[in-house]
N, C-alpha and C positions, 0 to 999 in steps of 0.2 A: 860941927865939924870946922876943921881949922881951914885957913885960905890955902895951904899947902895941900892938905887933903883934897879940897874942891879942885884945885889945879891939876893935881895928879889923876883925878877922876876924869876932868875935862880931856886931858892929854890922852888917857887910856881910851876914852870914846872917840876921839879925833883919830887916834891910831887905828883902831877898829875900823872906822869909816874908811880910812885911807887904804887898809888892807882889803875891805870889802870892794873898793873901787879897783885897786890895783890887781887883784888876783885874775879877774877877767881879762884885763888888758895884757896881763903876762901870757895867759892861754891863748889870746887872739894873736899875740906876736909870735909865739911858737907855732901855732898853726899856719900863719902867714910864711914863716921860715920854712916849714915843711912844704907848703903849696909851691913856694919859690923854687926849692930844690927839685920838686917834681917836674915843674914847668921846664926847668934847666935840662933834666933828664930827658923829657919828651921832645924837647927841642933838638937835642942831640940826636936822638933816635930817628927824628923825622928826617934830619939832614942825611943820616945814613941811608933811610929808605929811599930818599929821592936820589942819592947816588946810585944805589942799586937798581932802582928803576931805570934809571938812565942808561946803566950797562946793560940791562936785560933788552931794553929797547934797541940798543946797538946790536946786540946779539940777534935779535929778531929780524933786523934789516939785513945782517949778514946772511942768515938762514934763508931769507927770503930770495935773495940774490943767488944763492947755492941752489936752491930748490929749482929756480928758474932756469940755471944753467943745466941741471941735470934733467928737467923736463925737455929742455931742447935737445940735448943729446939722446935722450931715449926717443922723442919723436923722429930724430935723424936716424937712429939705428932701426926703428919700426919701418921707416920709409925705406931703407937699404934692404932689410930682410924682405919687405913685401916685393921690391923691384926684383930681387934675385929669385923669388919664387914665381915671379911672373904675374902678380896681381895688380 
């Protein structure tokens, strides 16, 4: 075999080894990019949920106040009705 053929064979083996090493790295990078995109989406979704929960908590507080007001009015109305009936 000539020196050129030997060098070409060594180069081919080196390229094969490089490809064998690089392929898993490329797959890992693609996987990492996909995971990063998913994390970004999940972070945005989490922020939306936090905002929604805060709005629902505010609605619950408002409803609690309204419920207490209605309860007071009903108690007053019941008391007036009982008084009118002489109880």
